[in-house]
N, C-alpha and C positions, 0 to 999 in steps of 0.2 A: 093535311100530307106534309108539309116543311117544315114541321114543327115534329111529327115522326122523324123523320130524316135527319133532323138535328140529333133529336135522341138517339139516333142508332149511332149517328157518328161518335156519340160522346160515350157510348156504350164501348163498341169498338175501341176507342183511345183509352178507357180504362181498364183493357189488359193488356198487362207485363207480355205475353206473348207477342200482340200487337206492336208495341213501341219498340220493344228489341227486335223485330223482325222491320221497322221502317229504320230503326237507325243500323243497320246491319245493311241493306240494300243501301242507302245513302254512302256508308262508309266506303262499300263496295266498290263503288261509284268514282271514288276520289282516288280509294287505292288501285283499283286501273288505270285510270290515268298517267299516275306517278309511276307504273309500271312499264306501261308505253314509252315514258319517256327515258327511264332507266335500260330499257332494250336495246335502245340505240346505239350504234357503236361504231366508230369511225378508225380505223388501222393507217399509221404511214412508218416509214422507218427514220430514225433517229440519224446523226453524225455517226455514230457508233456501233452503224449496222445492227440494230436492234431494232423489232419491230415492236411499234409501241401501243396498245390501246385506250382509248379514249371513250367515256360513255356516258350516257347521262347528257345533261346540259353542255359540256365539253364537246361532245361528240356532233350534238345537234349543231352549234356555234362552228364547230369545222366544216361540217358538210354544208353549211351556208357558203363559207366563203371557200370552199371548192368542188363546188357545181359540175364542171367539164364544161364542154363543146356542148354540150345538147340542152345547154341551159335554154330557157326562154321559150319562141316558137321555135317547132321542132320542121324546120324546113328539109327540102330533099338535099338541098347542100352541106346542110348541117350531119345529116345522117350520112351520107357520103363521105365527108370529109374525117369522122367520126371512126368510120370504118375504113380507110385508107389508114387512118394514124394506126389501128387495132391492128391490121393486116403486117402494117410495115415494123411496128414493133414485134410480135410475134414473130416476123420472118427471120430476123435478126438472129434468135437464138434457137429457134427449133419450127416443128410446124404447127405447134399449139398455144394456148397461153399458159397451159402448165409447164411448158419450156423456160417460160420466161424467169427471170430471177426476181427474187422478192422484193429487192427495194425498187427496181425499175419498173414491176406492175404496180406500187402503190404510188408510186410517183409520177409515171406515165396514164395509166388504164384505172387504174382504181376508182376513178370520178366519174367513169361515164360507162363503164364495159357493161354492167347488167341492165342497163336503160337500154343499151344497144342491143343487147342481146334480146331482152326482151321486142324491142321493136322488127327485129329480123327474124321472129317466128318465123312469120308467111314463109320467109322462104327456107326454112327446115325441113329436110322428109328423112327417110329413113336411106336414102343414097348418098345425101352429103353428111350426114350425122347429126350429133349437136356441139359442132366447134364453128365458130364464125370464120374461122381462115378455110374451113373446106366450102364453104357457098360456093365461089368462084363467080361473085356478080360481076355484071358490066354496066356501065353508065346508064343504060335504058333501065336496069332494074333500079337505080334512083329517082333517074327521071319521072319513074311511073309509079314510084312507089304506095302514094295513096292509092292509084286504080290497082295498081296489083292486091293491096290489101282486102279493096273491095271486092276485087276476082274471087281470092284467098276462101272470103267469109262465104262469097254465093257458092261456091265449089263446096265447101263443108256442110252449107244447108240442105242443098240437091241431094248428095250423097247420102245423108243422115237422116232426110226430114222429107224433103221431096217439094216440088212447085209450090205447091199451097201455103208452106211454111214461109218460103224464100219471096211470096208476094207480102205475105206480112212484114218481113224483116226490113223487105228493100226500103221504105217509106222512113223507116227508120236509121238507116244507114246513110239514104242521101242525106237526111238532113244535121249528120255529125259533120261537126266544125271541122275543118282542117285548115292550115296544118295546125297538130295537137301541139296546145302549151304544156309548159313542163318547168315550172317553178317550182321553188325548195318551200317543204309543207308539211302536213298532215300525210303521214303514209299509209301504204297499203295495211300494216299489223292495225294501224289505228284504228281504220276503220272496219275491219274485220272485228275486234274487239267490241265494237258496237252489236256486233249480233248476241255475242257472248255473255253483253251484259244486260242485253234484253230479255235472253233466256233465263240467266241468274233470277233478275229479277219478276219473271213468271213465275220463276218456282218458288219464290219468297210469297209474291199477293195471293196464292193458292193457297199457302197456309194462312195467311192472315183471314182472306173469308170463307175458308172450306167450311167454319163452323156455322156459319150464317143458319141454315135450316136445319141441317143434323141434330147440331146441340140440343136445340130445342127438341125435338122426337129423343136425344137419349134421356134428358134429364127430368123429360115432360112438363117442362116450362110452357109447352107449345099447345097444351092442354087448355092452359088459362089463356095463353093469346087468341085463342079459337074463339074463344066465346066473350071478348070484347065485340064492340061495335065496330072496329075498323082492323077487325084480326086476321082478316083474310087475304082479299086482293090488295085491298090499301094497305096493309101490313107486310104483304111479299113483295111488292113494288118499293118500298121505304126502305128494306132491308138491302134492295138487288141497288137502287139507286144510291145509297149512303155508302155500299161497296165500293159503287165506280168512282164517286167523289173522293174516297179515300184514295183508291188506286193509281187515277189518271195524273193527280198531280204530286206523288209518290213520281212517277214515270217521268214525267217532266223536268223534275225538280233533279234525278238521277243522272237522268242527260244531258241536262244543261250544265250540270256540275263537271262532269265528265269533259266536255266537249269546250267547256270554258279553259278549264287548265290544259288539255291537249292541243290547244290551238293557240292558246297564249304561247306555249313552250316551241313551239312549231313554227310558226307565223299566219298571220290569216291568209296572205297572199298565194298560199298554199291552196286555197277554195277555189280558186278559178282553173289551176289544171284541169285538164283533160282526164276524163275517166280514161281514156285508152293508155294514156302515161300512166297513171296509177296504178289501175287495176291490172288491165289485159287489153293488148291491142286488138287484139280480135271481138273485142266488147261492140255490142249493134247500138246501146243508147247515146243519143244524143245529148250526154249530159256533163257539166264538171261537178270536180269534187266533192263542191259546197251542195250541187243540186241533188246530186246523188246522198249527202248524208241528209239533206231535208228529205228527201224521198223513204229514206229508210226509217226516220225517224217517225212520220205518218204511218208507213208500213208497220212499223215498232209498234205505234199506238193503237190501229185499227187490231193487228193481231192480240195485243192484250189486254183489250176489251173484249174482244172472242172469246178467250183463254177464261177470263172472270166470269164472263156469264155461264160460260160451260161447267167451271167450279163451284156456280152456284146452280145449276141445273143437277152435275152430280151431287151435291151437299142437299137439294130437296130430294132426292131420287132416293139417296143411300140413308139408311135408320140409325148410321153413326157416323161421325165426323171420321173415324179411321176407315170405313167403309168408301166416303167421299172421297176421302184423298188416295187413296188407291185407284178409283178410276179417274180420276184428274191426273193423276202423275203415271197412271199408264197411256191415256191420251199425248202428255205431256213427251214422252219420250221414244212413243212410237215412231214419229218420223226418222229422228236419229238412227233407230233399229233397223226400218226397213232400208235406210242408207247404207247402211253396214251391209246389210244380208242378200240386197237384191236391185238389179239396176232396170229390170224388166218395164213394160210398160204399164201393168198393170198394177205395180209395186208401186210405181213414181206417182201415179191418181191417186193409189190409197193415201202416201204421203205426201201430199199438195193439196189434200182436201182436208185435211186435219185443225182444227181450230189452230193447234201451237205451229202450225208449217211456215208461217212467214220467218220465225226464227227457229235457230237449233245449233247444236255444237257442230257439227259439220253439212249442213244445209241450210235452207232459209233462203229468204228474198234476194237477201246482197248476192249470193252465190248464185241464183238462178237470173239475176237481172243483170248484175254491173260487171263480175267476174268470167261467166258463161254464156253459151247460146242453148236453150233448152226449148224443147215443145213437148205437149203431152199429144198422143195421137190418138182420133176415134176413127175408125176407119182409113180413110184416104183424105182427110180432113185433121188438121192440127190446130190446136191453141196453146199461144205464147205461155208459159208456163206461169209469170207473175201473173199474166192475169185473169187465172185460176183460184191461184192462193189469196189475192188482193179481194175477188168475188165471193168466194167462200168467206173468208173472216167479215166480208161487210151483209153476207145472208145471214151468218151464225149469231149475228148480235142479236138484231128481234128474234131469231127464230130460239135463243135459246134461253133467254128473257119471259118469251112467251110458255115455252116448254115448265121454266123454273113455276111460275106463278102457277097454273094449270093443275102441276104434279103435287105442289102445296097445298094449294085447296083440296087438291081430291084425298092427300092422304088421309088415312086410316091405320090406326096402331095395329 
């Protein structure tokens, strides 16, 4: 079996399409990392009253040097101090931040305004609008900030999903460490791009391995393979394992290259930040940024394996590589299509049980775990969406391996 696997890997690497695809995947990872760095911007007003924009490494350096009041542990005292300064500056020029002159805004509020806005999301509603100056907060709102945050999340879950969902979420909420930590480092955009990068890698790996069985059917080489001693079950397993042994290292290389470049640029200390200050203050997962990234990498790897074995299943099922590729891409794009078309419970179930549901253009394990609160309903019961996604990925790996081998062995022209 070992020699068969090695021969299959050599055969795959002898293909020009495979080599080009591998190079493109690694190149995309590096390009994405530098794009994230280039997207960073920092604004300030110079002595002549002109707004100056810094970008890339210069912007990152300026952001590190000007973090503002909310740097470090986000204590209730810091939140209140930041809010008082925000309101004081705004009240000098009008009712809202829109009335503040640009030079004053960049000098006094720019360094912490967006972070404060996210933290105080729990106090915003249709009555107060979306301006911090309209909130009318009291001292008690700040001293009980973290308690009020938990109550906000509780009310949201109870209203949308019910008691059964909250009973599950409560364990996570209680274990969330407070006060939150907010050091400079990798940002939300860089983490979101991990999901997009994983999605593109899945596309590329599908193109690499989709001919594994179907091409043999098409060129009739499969007729020869089946006549050999190990031409059915062992041969099928050899092709499946060789595909996975090519795909897994590619995934790890791409993710490592991306994260090394990004974290070196932004600083490794940001990996200690709370997910709540980085992504969403109402996130219920008790993770740091580093733990969230590790979680996304493991989930992405499981999704990659799930999609890869589904692609091999499609290859064994389809009579030509084209048919297999159409089936694979259809399953690949379906979660994104459903996300756009419908938010109904049944649609969410279909979306999240697909092999590729762990990653997506506008969906995936990142969104469902770290940036939102999502449950799937079964009658009066609720299941946390990430559990469904991960559970399906784990089940699909042996299931589609079994189906691919069985279909290949039973195939008749």
